[in-house]
N, C-alpha and C positions, 0 to 999 in steps of 0.2 A: 504493500500500500504506500509506504513512505517513499520508496524508490520511484514508483509511478507518479506520485504527486510531485516529487522533485523534478522529474523529467517533464511533466506537463507544465510546471511553472517556467522551466527553461525555454520550452517551445513558445509559450504564450508571450514571454518577454521579447520574442523576435517579431511580434505583431503589434498592431496599434489597438488591439481589442481590450476593452475593459471587462474583466471577469471577476465576479465576487468570490469570496471564500466558499459560499454555499454552492455556487455554480462549479467551482473547481472540484469540490468534493463529489458532486453529482457526476461530472464527467469521468472522474477516476472510478467511481462506483459503477458506471456503465461499462467501462472497459473490463473491470473485474467480473461483472456478470456475463459479459460477452465471452470472456476467456473460459469461465466456468461452464457455461452452456454449450460452448463450441465443441467441447470434447465429446458430447453425446449427440448434439443436433447438427453439427457441421454447418454452422451459420455463416462462416467466412473462411476464405482460404488463408487469411493472415493469422498465423498461429501465435506469434509472440506479442504479448500485451504492450511492450515498448513500441513495437512497430505499429500496433493499432492506434497508438496516440498520434502518430504522424499520418498514417494512411487513412484512418477513419475519422478521428476526432478533429485534428487540425484541418484536414481536407474538407470537413463539413463546416466548422465554425467560421472559417474565413468568408463564407457566403453571407453571414448574418447581417453585415452592414448594408447589404443590398436588398434586404427585406423591409419594406415600409408599410405593408398591408396588415390586416387584422386576422386573415383567415387563409391558411395554406393547406395544400394536400401534397404529400410525398408519395408518388406512385411507384410501385415496384420497390417498396422501401427495404425489402430484405429484412435484416435484423434491426432496422430502424435508422438507416443511413440515407440521407443526412438528417432525417426528421428528429431523432432523439437529441443529438447535440444542438440542433437549432432551437428546439423547444426549450432546452435548458438555458440557452443564451437569451431567449426572448419569452420569458414567462407570461407576458401579457398578451401574447399572440397565440391563436389556437391553430393546432395542426392535426389533420387527419392523416394517419399512416396506413396506407393501403397495400396489401399483398395477398396473393392467392393461396399461399401455403400456410396451413394451420400452425405448423411448428414455429414459424417466424412470428405469427400474431400472438401465440401463447408466450413466447419469449418477451415480446414487447409489453404485454400485459403484466408480466412479472417485473419488468424493469420499472414501469410507471408506479407499480404498487410499492416496490422496495425503496425506490428513490423519491417517492412522494411527488411525482410529476403530475400536475393537475390540468395541463393544457394540451394533452394528447388524447386523441380518440383512435384506437386501433380498429381497422376494418378488414375482415377477410372477404375478398371479392376479386374477380377479374375486373380490370379497370374499365373495359368496354361495357360491363354489365352494372357498374356502380352508378346509382342515381344520387347525386349530392343534394338534391332538394333545392339548394341555391348555389350560385357560382362562387368560385374562390378568387381571391386577389391574385394568387399565384399557384401554378402547378409545378412542383419540383420533381426533378428526376436525376438520379445519379447513375442509373443502370441501363437505361434504354440504349439499344444499339445505334439507332439513327434518329435524327430530328424528325424525319418524315413519319416514322412509326409512332414516335411520341405524340406528334400533333394529331395524327389520324385516330389513334386510340383514345386520346384524352380531349378531343375537340369539344366535348360537352361539359368540361369541368371549369374552365375559367369564367369569370363574370363576362357577360356579352360585350361590354364596351371598354372596361378598364382592366380586365384580367390578363395576366401574362403567363407565358411558359418560361421556366427557368431550368435550363439543362446544364448540368455539371459535366464537362467534357475534359479529356486530356488534350491532345493536339486538336486544333480546330482547322478544318479546311473549308474554304468557301464553296467547294464542290458539293459539300453536304447540304448547303442551303439551296442548291439549284433545283432539287426535286421536291421541295416542300410545297404544299398546296398554295394556290394563288391567293387564298383568303388570309394567308398568314405571312409575316415577314420578320427577318432578323432586325431588331431595333437597336441592339447594343451587344458588344462582346467585351467582357471584363477579363483581363489577365489576372489570375489569382496567384498570390504569393503564399505558398505553403511552406513553412520552415522545414528544411531538411528533407523535402520530398523530391525525389528524382523525377525529371520529366516535366512537361508543361501541364498547367491546369487552366481551364477557361470556364467562365460562366456565360452561356449564350442566352440572351433574352429575346424572346419572340412575342409579338402581339398581333392581334387581328389587323389586317390592312384596312385603313379608313376608306 
């Protein structure tokens, strides 16, 4: 625990993020639960908790400064990435974490119970079958293979006029935006600085074409 916390503090010092004592404890607690459950449930290919801090926690929380809405959905969340770290960073914002696999949703329910996270709603569903009732300010994805797939499967999720798609990507190629539907367009590309992570990271923001 203390080694993980020391390491997290070192990583956060390399960012401009403001992270409270409670948030740091929750982030470390999440990594510990992920490590514990991973042995039986195979939730992530990253096995070392120290690596999880960089590849999962920091890779997620650097996005938090680009979220200014009140209601987000993380589609294909897996074990809760980036949704859980972002929910910890933004306790006043609500997050729906959606995945089709029951074991992942069971894990997320355990996380929010043990870490007392009150702004996360886990949902087991295929994204194309999920009825949100009302639209979201932002649709987050860290795992979708292509922007085209994300937009086509999640087209019903953002608010009609103001909602955006937020895709966390490694390298970004403009070729990828060439085959997205005409009703949607890339409005911004943020280069993300993730301490001690090899390779490029980008946040691609898309919205409905006016």
